[in-house]
VOGU-3710 file (C-alpha; in Angstrom, 3 decimals, decimal comma):
1> xxxxxxxxxx> 13,955/-14,603/33,450  14,626/-17,082/30,651  11,656/-19,213/31,744  9,371/-16,213/31,413  10,779/-15,387/27,968  10,294/-18,968/26,852  6,740/-19,012/28,192  5,947/-15,724/26,464  7,415/-17,010/23,216  5,311/-20,176/23,449
11> xxxxxxxxxx> 2,167/-18,133/24,187  2,779/-15,934/21,145  3,410/-18,962/18,936  0,194/-20,596/20,170  -1,792/-17,409/19,559  -0,392/-17,032/16,035  -0,970/-20,715/15,360  -4,641/-20,298/16,280  -5,004/-17,204/14,091  -6,169/-17,046/10,501
21> xxxxxxxxxx> -5,197/-14,787/7,665  -8,061/-12,851/6,078  -7,940/-11,332/2,628  -8,978/-7,770/1,911  -12,200/-8,529/0,054  -14,388/-6,097/-1,883  -16,745/-6,011/1,134  -13,841/-5,049/3,414  -12,790/-2,344/0,947  -16,312/-0,895/0,837
31> xxxxxxxxxx> -16,502/-0,866/4,639  -13,040/0,714/4,820  -14,025/3,488/2,410  -17,178/4,150/4,436  -15,157/4,388/7,660  -12,611/6,755/6,089  -15,389/8,990/4,772  -17,174/9,208/8,101  -14,304/9,243/10,604  -10,842/10,670/10,981
41> xxxxxxxxxx> -9,083/7,333/10,941  -5,798/6,204/9,409  -6,017/3,781/6,484  -4,347/0,837/8,282  -6,697/1,254/11,251  -9,683/1,514/8,890  -8,650/-1,725/7,175  -8,365/-3,491/10,544  -11,750/-2,180/11,752  -13,437/-2,872/8,408
51> xxxxxxxxxx> -12,170/-6,440/8,443  -13,526/-7,045/11,937  -16,879/-5,435/11,094  -17,270/-7,258/7,782  -16,591/-10,663/9,301  -18,417/-10,011/12,573  -15,276/-10,416/14,680  -14,218/-8,639/17,812  -11,113/-6,492/17,503  -8,485/-7,470/20,055
61> xxxxxxxxxx> -6,193/-4,507/20,660  -4,448/-2,595/23,378  -4,950/0,547/21,270  -8,624/1,244/21,926  -8,391/5,004/21,386  -8,072/4,703/17,606  -11,224/2,565/17,362  -13,632/3,715/20,090  -15,868/5,831/17,877  -16,612/3,115/15,330
71> xxxxxxxxxx> -20,228/2,044/15,635  -20,827/-1,687/15,902  -17,176/-2,570/16,496  -16,662/-4,890/19,454  -13,291/-3,995/21,015  -11,519/-6,251/23,493  -8,440/-4,955/25,277  -6,506/-7,986/26,566  -4,768/-5,910/29,226  -8,153/-5,265/30,816
81> x> -9,167/-8,910/31,058
//
């Protein structure tokens, strides 16, 4: 079991190490406001979706249900790969 925990920890560290931190820019804020006006979506989810849309990134999440009705958002669920 410890080997699996160590492997999981290393995978998470590698994933985080390959990630980048994105600021909430004025463009992201405008996209977020547009999403909140047009959809029933929580603010944190709107910020996440707006960031992905603004930068042209896919959203990697296991929580597809909160994002499925957002036009133009490419959603990837890692548990379905």
